[in-house]
Wavefront OBJ file of the C-alpha trace (Angstrom):
o trace
v 2.267 27.905 1.250
v 4.261 29.511 -1.564
v 1.520 32.031 -2.315
v 1.082 32.901 1.368
v 4.832 33.313 1.771
v 4.969 35.685 -1.210
v 2.000 37.590 0.177
v 3.682 38.014 3.564
v 7.012 38.975 1.946
v 5.255 41.760 0.047
v 3.383 42.897 3.153
v 6.505 43.400 5.249
v 7.814 45.890 2.672
v 4.781 48.167 3.141
v 4.457 50.913 5.744
v 3.208 49.676 9.120
v -0.271 50.772 10.105
v -2.612 49.207 12.631
v -4.699 47.683 9.810
v -1.618 46.312 8.012
v -0.220 44.836 11.240
v -3.530 43.032 11.825
v -3.510 41.900 8.188
v 0.079 40.625 8.543
v -0.844 38.724 11.713
v -3.854 37.155 9.978
v -1.666 36.150 7.017
v 0.854 34.588 9.381
v -1.959 32.777 11.243
v -3.314 31.530 7.913
v 0.069 30.186 6.882
v 0.793 28.721 10.327
v -2.574 27.000 10.654
v -2.192 25.590 7.144
v 1.321 24.289 7.854
v 0.344 22.725 11.181
v -2.762 21.243 9.566
v -0.663 19.606 6.838
v 1.733 18.209 9.435
v -1.194 16.660 11.278
v -2.562 15.113 8.084
v 0.830 13.476 7.541
v 0.959 12.263 11.150
v -2.564 10.866 10.896
v -1.824 9.053 7.638
v 1.280 7.486 9.169
v -0.237 6.484 12.502
v -4.013 6.357 12.099
v -4.287 8.219 15.427
v -7.523 10.251 15.270
v -6.034 12.853 17.617
v -4.035 14.147 14.622
v -7.224 14.334 12.543
v -8.901 16.339 15.304
v -5.957 18.733 15.511
v -6.116 19.184 11.739
v -9.800 20.142 11.912
v -9.095 22.593 14.750
v -6.304 24.215 12.731
v -8.445 24.187 9.585
v -11.134 26.103 11.512
v -8.518 28.715 12.457
v -7.490 28.837 8.807
v -11.081 29.328 7.654
v -11.603 32.109 10.196
v -8.415 33.914 9.160
v -9.252 33.578 5.451
v -12.693 35.085 6.150
v -11.079 37.938 8.098
v -8.530 38.628 5.347
v -11.303 38.575 2.735
v -12.791 41.565 4.587
v -9.489 43.459 4.204
v -8.812 42.904 0.489
v -8.803 46.658 -0.120
v -5.419 46.758 1.643
v -3.822 44.530 -1.000
v -1.778 45.858 -3.854
v -1.995 44.247 -7.322
v 0.704 41.617 -6.654
v -0.806 40.731 -3.297
v -4.257 40.431 -4.858
v -2.850 38.029 -7.449
v -1.123 35.940 -4.753
v -4.292 35.897 -2.639
v -6.476 34.825 -5.563
v -4.058 32.008 -6.404
v -3.964 30.925 -2.752
v -7.784 30.877 -2.565
v -7.987 28.871 -5.801
v -5.490 26.286 -4.536
v -7.078 26.216 -1.080
v -10.500 25.522 -2.613
v -9.021 22.626 -4.589
v -7.398 21.289 -1.424
v -10.428 21.752 0.855
v -12.248 18.430 0.122
v -9.081 16.308 0.145
v -8.376 15.967 3.895
v -11.801 14.475 4.654
v -11.278 11.975 1.831
v -7.794 11.106 3.132
v -9.146 10.585 6.645
v -11.956 8.349 5.375
v -9.571 6.262 3.291
v -7.097 5.874 6.170
v -9.835 4.852 8.612
v -11.236 2.197 6.251
v -10.479 -1.429 7.105
v -8.812 -1.866 3.700
v -6.679 1.294 3.958
v -3.518 -0.783 3.656
v -4.457 -2.676 0.510
v -1.460 -5.006 0.606
v -2.159 -6.190 4.153
v -5.895 -6.322 3.546
v -5.476 -8.485 0.452
v -2.948 -10.661 2.254
v -5.513 -11.456 4.928
v -8.630 -11.630 2.783
v -7.344 -13.057 -0.491
v -3.819 -14.454 -0.290
v -4.072 -16.377 2.998
v -7.275 -18.250 2.065
v -5.820 -19.101 -1.339
v -2.585 -20.271 0.265
v -4.603 -22.597 2.484
v -6.436 -24.008 -0.526
v -3.123 -24.438 -2.361
v -1.649 -26.281 0.626
v -4.652 -28.621 0.644
v -4.220 -29.293 -3.084
v -0.500 -29.880 -2.638
v -1.243 -32.355 0.169
v -3.663 -34.199 -2.102
v -1.116 -34.183 -4.917
v 1.521 -35.612 -2.555
v -0.785 -38.452 -1.516
v -1.615 -39.140 -5.169
v 2.058 -39.125 -6.173
v 2.968 -41.414 -3.273
v 0.230 -43.821 -4.429
v 1.531 -43.727 -7.998
v 5.095 -44.273 -6.774
v 3.975 -47.246 -4.670
v 2.255 -48.743 -7.705
v 5.340 -48.140 -9.822
v 7.527 -49.840 -7.182
v 5.192 -52.846 -7.127
v 5.292 -53.017 -10.936
v 9.072 -52.729 -10.856
v 9.299 -55.550 -8.315
v 7.050 -57.750 -10.485
v 9.106 -56.979 -13.592
v 12.291 -57.591 -11.646
v 10.947 -60.974 -10.445
v 9.932 -61.838 -14.017
v 13.387 -60.897 -15.311
v 15.017 -63.064 -12.609
v 12.806 -66.041 -13.529
v 13.559 -65.454 -17.202
v 17.314 -65.278 -16.493
v 17.201 -68.482 -14.431
v 15.166 -70.213 -17.140
v 17.572 -69.085 -19.873
v 20.545 -70.153 -17.745
v 19.046 -73.631 -17.215
v 18.226 -73.965 -20.912
v 21.751 -72.828 -21.813
v 23.232 -75.358 -19.361
v 21.086 -78.181 -20.711
v 22.063 -77.246 -24.273
v 25.716 -77.037 -23.165
v 25.534 -80.520 -21.604
v 23.674 -81.821 -24.615
v 26.297 -80.375 -26.984
v 29.122 -81.755 -24.842
v 27.774 -85.342 -25.053
v 27.119 -85.344 -28.748
l 1 2 3 4 5 6 7 8 9 10 11 12 13 14 15 16 17 18 19 20 21 22 23 24 25 26 27 28 29 30 31 32 33 34 35 36 37 38 39 40 41 42 43 44 45 46 47 48 49 50 51 52 53 54 55 56 57 58 59 60 61 62 63 64 65 66 67 68 69 70 71 72 73 74 75 76 77 78 79 80 81 82 83 84 85 86 87 88 89 90 91 92 93 94 95 96 97 98 99 100 101 102 103 104 105 106 107 108 109 110 111 112 113 114 115 116 117 118 119 120 121 122 123 124 125 126 127 128 129 130 131 132 133 134 135 136 137 138 139 140 141 142 143 144 145 146 147 148 149 150 151 152 153 154 155 156 157 158 159 160 161 162 163 164 165 166 167 168 169 170 171 172 173 174 175 176 177 178 179
């Protein structure tokens, strides 16, 4: 966009002829179709609505046609314009394969990796973890029940021991009191 803007800014400073007016219109169409195409890529990536993808391709076709037309009029360019045009073409060629790749990635079922992983990896693992936690709970409850039974047995043994010791102490106390 920067290179096209510079190209147009230079063009408006030149004398108006029929050829230059047509060239200026084609430059403006090139910039406009590129800008609208980019806006539709953004809209598609945000929404996934293929209508935006289709609009992009329609605008990209206009862009291709205007670039081809301008390429036939390169003799009208001055040195600065030629440099701007060459840079634009270089950048445009680098950009050209990217939209199709973006569209393919956005249309893929795993386009939103976080949500895809949540459904395909995290949720099944969470279910397995819940099952394991349930089993652990049952196991711990069983261990606790066993521990409570052991505690009750020990408590009963301690009570019997205390009663026995108390009886022995009383018998010894009575025995000591009589002798």
